[in-house]
N, C-alpha and C positions, 0 to 999 in steps of 0.2 A: 502493498498500498504507499503511496506517495506521500508526501509530508504534508501537500495541500489536502489529499483528501482525509488524510487524521487529519486535519482541522476542522475540516467540515463537517463530519463524522462525531469531534466532539464536540461540535457546538451545537449539531443536531441534538443527541443526545440528552442534552445538559443545557437546554434552551431559556426555561424560566428562570433559572436562577443564575445563567451568565447575561442574559437583561437583563434580570434586576442590577448585576454590577455595572453593567452598561448605562442602565438607564440613570441608577446614582450617580457615576462618574461624570453623567452631561449633565445634570443638573448643579455640580456642585457649581461649575465654569461660571454661575451667579455669583459665588463668592471668591470666584480667584482673580489673582492681580490682574491678569492680561485682560480679563470682564470690564472691572473696576477703571481701569488705566483708560478705557475705553472713552470713558467720561471725562477724564480728569479735566478736563480745559474747560468745560463745562460748568463743572464743580467748580475749580478756579475763580473762574471769571463770577461764576455767581455770588460766592460766598468773599470775594476779594482776598485772594490766598495767594503770596507766595509761592514758588516751587518748595523752598523749606519749610513751610507754614504744611502745606499739604502733605508730606514727606512726614511731617512731625505727627501729623493726626492719625495718619496712616500708620506710623509707628505704635504710637501709643493703643490706639484701639484695636490693630493686630496682637499685639505684645498681651496686651488685656486676654484674648481668645485663648492664647498661647497656653495661659496658668490655669485656665478653666479646662480649658482640655485633659491636664495632667489627671483631672477630678473625673469629668465627664466621661471619657474615653474606654474605663473598665465597665458602662453600660452596657457595651457591645458584648460583655462575657456571660450578660445575665439575659440580657431581652432578644426577642426573635427580632430580625431585620423586618417584618413586615409590621410590628409596633414601633419599635423603633423609629425606622428608615421614615416610616410616616408624620412621626411626631416630629423629626427633624424637617422635612422639608416643609410642613404646615410653620413652622419657626423660620424657613428659611424666607416663606412667602410672607411672613411677616415683616421680615428683615427689608425685601423688595420694596414695600408699601411704606417703610419708616422711613426709605431713601430718597421713595416718589413725594412725599409730604413733609418730610424736614424743613422747618422754615427758618432755621438758624446754626450758623457756623460753630458755636457750643457745644450743639450737640451731635457734631460730625464724627467724634470719635467714638460714639456711644451706636451710632448708623455702622460704621467700621467695625466693630467690635461685634454687632450682629452679623451681618455680612460675612466676615471672615471665618466667626466660630462655628455657624449652622451651613456655611457653604465649602470654604476650604476646608475646615475644619473635622467638624461631624459630618456633613455626609462623604467627604471622600475617605476618613477613617469607616465610616461602615459598610461602603464597598468594599473594601481593601480586606477588612475584616472577616467579610464573610465569605469572600472567594478564599483566602488564606485558610480557611477552616472548611469550607466546604471539600474545598481539594485539597490531596496530598502529593499522589505521584502526578499529577496533572496541572500544579497550583502555576507553573510559570505560564502556561499556556491560558488559564482559568484570569491570571492577573493582566493579562497582554489584554486578551478581550474587553474586559472591566474597562482597561486603559482604553479602549476605542471610543469611549462617549467620551469621554475629556477632550481626545483629539478632535471628534466631530464639532464640539463645541469650540476648540481653539482653531480649527480650521475655517470654520460658519461664521462664527459672530463678529469677530472683527470688522471683516467689509460688510457685512447685514447691517451691523448698529451704524454703523459710518456714514451707511446710505441711506438708512432708516431717520439717522438725526437728522439730514435734509429739510427733511420734510414732519416729520412727528417731533413735538417737546420732546427732552428727554427726560424728565420727568413722566411722561406718561408711558414711557418705554416702560420705564421698571412697574410701573402699574401689571401691563401686559405680562410681566416677567412671573408677577404673586398669580396671576391668575394661572400661567401655564404649570408653575409647581402645585398649586392647588390637584386642577386635573391630574397630574403626573400621578398623583397618591392615589387615586383610583386604578391606575394601571397597576402602580406596585402593588398593591396588595391581588389583584387580580394575578398576579403573575407568581404570589408565593401563597398560594391558598393552600399548600401542604408542606409547607416549611417546617422543620423540627427545632425545638428550641436550642440552644447551647445545652442547658443543662442534659438533653436528652440523647446527647451522642456519647456513647458508651468507651469505657477506656480504648476499644479496637480501632477508633474513630480517630484518636488524640495523637496528634503523631509527638514525638520525644525530638530534643534538640540535644546538641552536645552533653558528652559523656552517658546519651541515653536518659535522661531523665527530664520531667518537667519545669522549667525554670520557672518562679514568680517576679515579678517586677522587682520586689526589692533584691532578689539573685541576680538579676540582669543589671541592674543599675551599680550594684558593686563588682561586673565583672570586665577589665580592660577590651574588649573587643567592642561594647557597646559603647566608650567613647571614642576608642578611634573611629565609628564611623561617624560619630557627630560631626566634625569637620565638614565632612562630605556629604551631610544631610543640610546642615546650616547655610554649607556656601553656596550648595546651587539654587536653594530657596532664598536666599537671601540676595545674591549677586542676578540669578535669573530675572527674580521678581523685581528688581531695580531698575532690568533693561526693558521689562514691560512696561512698567509702571512709568517711567519717563520717556515712552514711546514717543509721544509727540513733541517732547523737548529734544530727542534724538534725531529725530527726524528736521525740524527748525533750523539745530547748529551743524546739521549737513546740507542743509539748503535745498530738502527735498520735502514734499507734500505730504501730509499725514496718510493721505490716501494712498500714493505711491509705497510709503513705508510698510502698510499692514498690507498691499498688494504682494506682496514676498512672505508673506507669512503662511501662505499653504503649502510652501515648499517646504519649509521647516514640520509642516505637520504631515505631510508624506513620509518624508524622511522619519518623522516618527512612528509612524505605523509600519514603516518597512522596520526599523531598530528594535520597533516593541513585538511584533511577530519573532525577529530573531531570538531577541532574546528571553521572550518568554519558550521558543523552543530548545533555544542551549541552557536554559537554567534544569528545567524538567533531563535534558541530557547531560550534563554538565555537573551541575550543583552550581546554587548561587556563590557558594566561598572560592570557587576557582575565578568567579568573572569579575565579582568588587572591584581588586583593585586596579581595574583598565577603564572603567566606564566613563571616568573622566576626563581622562585624555583629548576627546576630540572638544568639548567644553573648553580646553584651555586655550585652544588653536581658534576657537570660535571667537572669544574675547581680546586674543591678537587681533584679529581681522577687524572685529567692532572699532578698535582704537584706529586700527591703517584706513580704513573703505573709503578711498575716494569715490567711489561709485556706487549705485544702486548694487550693481553685481556683485560688489565684494561683502555685501552687507547679507545679499541672497544666500552667498556661501556658509557665509558666518551664521546664520538663522538655519541653515541646513544642517552645520555640523552640531550647532544647539539640540535640533532634533534629533540627531543619531545619540546626542549621549543623554537626550528625557527618556530613550527607551529603556534606557539601563534604571534609569528614576522612576520611569512608571512602573516597573515590575521586578527590579532586583535588587532593591532595597526593601521591599514590601515583602520579599519573599525569604529573605536573609533572617527577618525575625521569627518567620514559624520556622526557617530550617536550624536556626541556632540554638534557639532559646524551646521550640517548641510550640504547641497550639494549645494548650488548657488554658492558658492566661494571656493568649496573644492581644485580647485587647486592651488590656492593661500596660502590655509592655509595649506595644506600636502606638498607646497615646500619649505615653512618656516622653516617645521616639516624635509623632506626631506635633506635638507643641512644640520641641525644640526647632522640627521646622520652621510650623508657624512663627516661632520667634525670631527664626533667621529671615523669613518675609516681611514679618515688622522692622527691624534691625537695617534690611537692605536700602530699601525706599528712603526712611528715614536720613542714612547716613549719606547715600547720595546726592539728595536734596539739601541737607545740610553743606555738604561741600562745595555744589553747586554754589549757593547761596554765599560761599565763601570765595570764590573764585575760579575753584579746582575743574577745570572741566570734565563734563560727563564725557567725551569721550578717552581722556585721559585717565581718567579712572579704571576703563578696560584694564588695563596693562596689569594693574593693582590687584583687579579681579582675578586675572589668569595665575598670578604670580599663586594666589592663595587655592584656587584650583590645583594646582601643581605638589601643595603641600599638604592638602587634603589627602590628594593619591599617594605618596607617596609613604603617609606615614599608616596607609592600610595594609601596605606589603607583609610587613612579620605578625602582626594579629590576626591577619586571614589565614595565614600557614600554621597556625596554633590551632587556630579554630577549625581548619580542615583536619587535621589529628584528632581533636575531642570528639569529631564527627564520628571518625572510626568506633571509636568508643561502643562496644556492645552494652545494652543494658546490666 
């Protein structure tokens, strides 16, 4: 059987569960930086904000969501996706309405907190925890299929929203997003009519981690590998987010229109799609531990190109390289938590990692906006980010080698 046929059969046989991950990942777009940043110009103009002001607001709101994620993420170990997912999506709908009707700049940190916590935080978290728990031998492919939902949003929403803003008020669009989220809840409920509760999954369906044991969150937080992975988790989310967040400013300093810049984003999404499929297969074939130290390498080259980029073509190449690295981010990290630490407490463990990821995405826009206001050009900042990615990749080499040895230890 060919690899393509195997993928199609896998999707067909597990369609309701995979569709759930896909739908949740797509809905998380409404709280993702690439989406919120589309409206950054309108938000700054409406509330009279500088780049630094907007970055600081985003950092505060996102940072607060990271703190709450530490405590809320463990709910995925206790409640069905059908229940928890619907509650989270309804909260996301409320956050969209908050953005639409917010009257003053002082409430913007709360708006951003609501969108980031429910969207990027909990919606993504519930999707990846579900895939990690429901699938063991095919975990990589399941995470890849779920990630396609995010990719669909990243590929279609920027161009669509920039176009729609030309004749629909930006606040009205956020009302439509809320309506869409509510409608999606009915689909989610239908997809998971036969879902099992986390507690009903027997010992035989719970995969162990290193040393053949079930790691708790406290165990994981005391293990050096967890902290060796954090620079990769935080730098990717932080500085990748900074690029998407300041995309309008980046286009301006490069001398391109915003529409011209977002027109190359689908190329990155296509690369992300192919990379995610490739990583999904490779994780199931080789294991996540073997792949972890190398996935950041394309990102190093991408941010050097963002600094250089004399024409839009060079930026398009950089966006493609970001997509290639993003395939590893979308599947590899989520697979690592389950592979290294087991699935019994995966919700609690991943919530700690997700909180740090969200914290990174808070620091990136805030730091970059502050540097812009201080006169450090955004294109120059890209070189510093590339150096941080290189550091994050290097420090993973030794801990992952030890983790592979620990995975070989039988229960």
